[in-house]
C-alpha positions as CSV (number, residue, x, y, z in Angstrom):
1,M,0.1,-0.1,-0.1
2,C,3.0,2.2,0.1
3,P,2.7,3.5,-3.6
4,Q,-1.0,4.2,-2.8
5,A,-0.4,6.0,0.4
6,W,2.2,8.1,-1.1
7,A,0.3,9.0,-4.1
8,M,-2.5,10.3,-1.7
9,L,0.0,12.4,0.3
10,D,2.0,14.1,-2.4
11,P,-0.6,16.3,-3.8
12,G,-1.4,17.7,-0.7
13,W,2.1,18.1,0.2
14,W,2.6,20.3,-2.9
15,A,-0.8,22.2,-2.1
16,Q,0.8,23.4,1.0
17,L,3.8,24.2,-0.6
18,K,2.7,26.3,-3.4
19,P,1.7,29.6,-1.6
20,H,5.8,29.4,-0.8
21,F,7.0,29.0,-4.1
22,S,9.7,31.6,-5.5
23,E,8.4,33.3,-8.8
24,G,11.4,31.2,-10.6
25,F,9.8,27.8,-9.0
26,R,6.3,28.4,-9.8
27,D,5.9,26.6,-13.2
28,Q,8.1,23.7,-12.1
29,G,6.0,23.4,-9.2
30,A,2.8,23.5,-10.6
31,K,4.3,20.9,-13.0
32,A,5.0,18.7,-10.1
33,Q,1.8,19.0,-8.5
34,Q,0.0,18.2,-11.7
35,Q,2.3,14.9,-12.1
36,A,1.2,14.0,-8.2
37,H,-2.2,14.2,-9.0
38,D,-2.1,12.5,-12.1
39,Q,-0.2,9.5,-10.3
40,L,-2.7,9.5,-7.6
41,I,-5.2,8.8,-10.3
42,A,-3.1,6.3,-11.9
43,E,-2.9,4.8,-8.4
44,A,-6.2,4.9,-7.6
45,K,-7.2,2.9,-10.8
46,A,-4.7,0.4,-10.4
47,L,-6.1,-0.4,-7.0
48,A,-9.4,-0.6,-8.3
49,R,-8.1,-3.4,-11.0
50,K,-6.3,-5.0,-8.2
51,L,-9.7,-5.3,-6.0
52,D,-11.8,-6.4,-9.1
53,E,-9.4,-9.0,-10.1
54,I,-9.3,-10.5,-6.1
55,R,-13.1,-10.3,-6.0
56,S,-13.3,-12.1,-9.3
57,G,-10.7,-14.9,-8.6
């Protein structure tokens, strides 16, 4: 569950840091935050597939 747990925490971490981004880091920080969000979606879908596999097996 570690990848799933980190995927849940990572977007929130970036959200907390966002107000403190320097002007030069804003674009990079926004990109990292989007990647964290995308990873959260991917992990949630992977977990759903795994649960479906377990239920049908």
